[in-house]
C-alpha positions, 0 to 999 in steps of 0.5 A: 423588345417583348415586355416583361409580364407583371409578377401578379400576373404570373402569380398562380391560381393557389397564389391568388388563392393565399393572398385572398385568403390571407387579406380575408383572415387579416393574419398579416398587414397588407402591405407584408403580404404584398411584399412578401408575395411581390405585388402591390397592395391593391393587388393583395385587397382585389384578391381580397374582394374575390375571396370575400365574394365567395365567401358571402355567395357560400354562405348565403341563405339558400333558398327552400324547394317551397319557395316561389322563384317567380311569377309568370303571367298567364294570359290567353295569347301565352295560352294560345303560343303554348298550344301552338308550340306543343303541337308543333313541337312535342306533336300533342294533342291539342285537347286532352282525353283521359283513358279510362 
């Protein structure tokens, strides 16, 4: 006898999205949303959390292009490794020369 998949597992992504939106919008009580889709209230809360996380991510302030993203400590060892890597990988010159 094969186990029957739960209703929640067989819901389409669109149905899950509708559940999440309904949960975030609070248009209906959670128990009513769960009953309409024949899923548990816990599942409705999970979909609501996913929808809220997606909204938070979309409306998060974006960093400007001028904002410092990270700091990179440059040491003599790091510079030596960079030069060796450039010479070996890119076949670039170890010394910079300016052609007039």
